[in-house]
C-alpha positions in Angstrom: 137.5 78.4 99.0 136.6 75.2 97.5 133.0 75.4 99.4 132.8 78.8 97.4 133.3 77.4 93.8 131.2 74.3 95.0 128.3 76.6 96.1 128.7 78.6 92.9 128.8 75.6 90.6 125.4 74.3 92.6 123.5 77.5 92.0 125.0 77.6 88.2 123.4 73.9 88.0 120.0 74.9 89.5 119.7 77.7 87.3 120.0 76.0 84.0 117.8 73.0 85.3 115.2 75.9 86.0 115.6 77.5 83.0 115.6 74.5 80.7 112.4 74.2 79.0 110.3 71.2 78.9 110.2 70.0 75.3 106.3 70.1 73.9 105.6 67.4 72.1 102.5 66.5 69.8 101.1 64.2 72.6 100.4 67.0 74.9 96.8 68.5 75.3 96.0 71.9 75.5 95.6 71.9 79.3 99.3 70.5 79.8 100.8 73.2 77.6 98.8 76.1 79.1 99.9 74.8 82.6 103.8 74.2 81.3 104.0 77.7 79.8 101.6 79.7 82.3 99.4 80.9 79.4 95.3 81.1 79.9 93.9 78.4 77.9 91.4 80.9 76.5 94.3 82.7 74.8 96.3 79.8 73.7 92.9 78.6 71.9 92.5 82.2 70.5 96.2 82.3 69.1 96.0 78.8 68.1 92.8 80.0 65.9 90.8 77.0 67.2 87.2 76.9 67.6 86.1 78.3 71.0 84.1 74.9 71.9 86.8 72.6 72.2 88.0 69.8 74.2 91.2 70.8 76.0 92.2 67.2 77.0 92.5 66.2 73.2 96.2 65.9 72.3 97.8 68.3 69.6 97.8 65.8 67.0 94.0 65.2 67.1 93.7 69.0 67.1 95.5 69.1 64.0 98.3 71.6 65.3 101.8 71.3 64.5 104.8 72.5 66.5 105.3 75.5 64.3 102.0 77.2 65.0 102.1 76.3 68.6 105.5 78.1 68.9 104.0 80.9 67.0 101.2 81.3 69.2 103.5 81.1 72.3 105.7 83.7 70.9 102.4 85.9 70.0 101.1 85.4 73.5 104.5 86.4 74.9 104.9 89.4 72.8 101.1 90.8 74.0 101.4 89.7 77.6 102.5 93.0 78.6 99.2 94.6 77.3 96.9 92.2 79.0 98.6 93.1 82.6 98.2 96.5 81.5 94.8 96.2 80.4 93.8 94.4 83.7 95.7 97.1 85.8 93.8 100.2 84.0 90.4 98.4 84.5 91.1 97.7 88.1 92.2 100.9 88.9 89.4 102.7 86.8 86.8 100.4 88.9 88.3 101.6 92.2 88.1 105.6 91.0 84.9 105.3 90.1 83.4 103.4 93.0 85.6 106.2 95.3 83.9 108.9 93.2 80.3 107.3 94.0 81.1 106.9 97.5 82.3 110.7 97.8 78.9 111.7 95.9 77.0 109.7 98.3 78.5 111.1 101.3 78.4 114.8 100.0 74.6 114.3 99.8 74.1 112.9 103.0 74.0 116.0 104.7 70.6 117.1 102.7 69.2 113.6 103.6 67.7 114.9 107.5 67.1 118.3 106.6 63.5 119.6 107.4 61.5 121.8 104.9 60.9 125.1 106.3 57.2 125.5 106.3 56.4 129.3 104.7 53.4 130.7 106.7 51.2 132.6 104.3 51.7 136.5 104.6 49.0 138.4 106.2 48.1 141.8 104.2 49.2 144.9 106.3 46.3 146.2 108.4 45.9 149.6 108.7 45.3 151.2 112.2 41.9 152.5 111.4 40.9 148.8 110.6 42.3 147.6 114.0 39.2 146.9 115.9 39.7 144.0 118.4 37.3 141.5 119.2 37.4 139.6 122.6 37.5 136.0 120.6 40.0 137.6 118.2 42.4 138.3 121.4 41.7 134.5 122.5 42.7 132.9 119.5 46.0 135.2 118.8 47.0 134.0 122.6 46.4 130.7 121.5 48.3 130.9 118.4 51.1 132.5 120.0 51.5 130.0 122.8 51.6 127.1 120.3 54.0 129.0 118.3 56.4 129.5 121.3 56.0 125.9 122.5 57.1 124.6 119.1 60.1 126.8 119.0 60.7 125.4 122.5 60.4 121.9 121.5 62.5 122.5 118.4 65.1 124.0 120.8 65.3 121.1 123.3 65.9 118.8 120.3 68.8 120.7 119.1 70.2 120.8 122.7 69.7 117.1 122.7 71.7 116.3 119.5 74.7 118.6 120.5 75.1 117.5 124.2 78.4 116.0 125.0 79.8 114.4 127.9 82.8 116.2 129.3 86.3 114.3 129.4 86.7 112.7 132.9 90.0 111.6 134.3 90.0 109.0 136.9 93.4 110.2 138.1 92.4 113.7 138.6 88.9 112.6 139.9 90.2 110.4 142.6 90.3 112.1 145.8 91.2 109.0 147.8 94.8 108.5 146.6 96.8 111.5 145.9 99.7 111.1 143.4 102.3 111.9 145.8 101.8 109.0 147.9 101.6 106.2 145.3 105.3 106.3 144.8 106.7 105.6 148.4 110.3 107.3 147.0 108.6 110.6 146.6 107.5 111.0 150.4 108.6 113.8 152.3 
């Protein structure tokens, strides 16, 4: 019982010591006040309405700031602190979602990257049966063109097969003919 009371008294003393604020005096610099109150120096300078180019190691007396103005600046920062955090969170979330959107667009456009343009062959005008007089040279040219066309189709088909060929999965246990599964465990022997 006494140890519980002693423990409660110790916790109360530590919490009071932790919550007790250090007194800010006029000999402290902006950097010390910023570290003590956990306020960014730029915000402290902004709320004290000091010029942006100021030596942060000068004491408050030399900066011509009294304690009332400092307390007002600290109270203004505490009032607006949630807005600063909210702004940082919103900017961070916006950046992440915009970058995710850009990545999604880039990935969706990757399928168009390797497409080959189809070559359109010129249309041959229709020939009537009466105009169809063959020449031996024309037959040779037609045979050459047909063989080239069929060769191109064969090469394209082989390329498609190479892209889609996959290795079949192989289980080493099933493929092993040397060690049957019932002989691995001596208790299972017949």
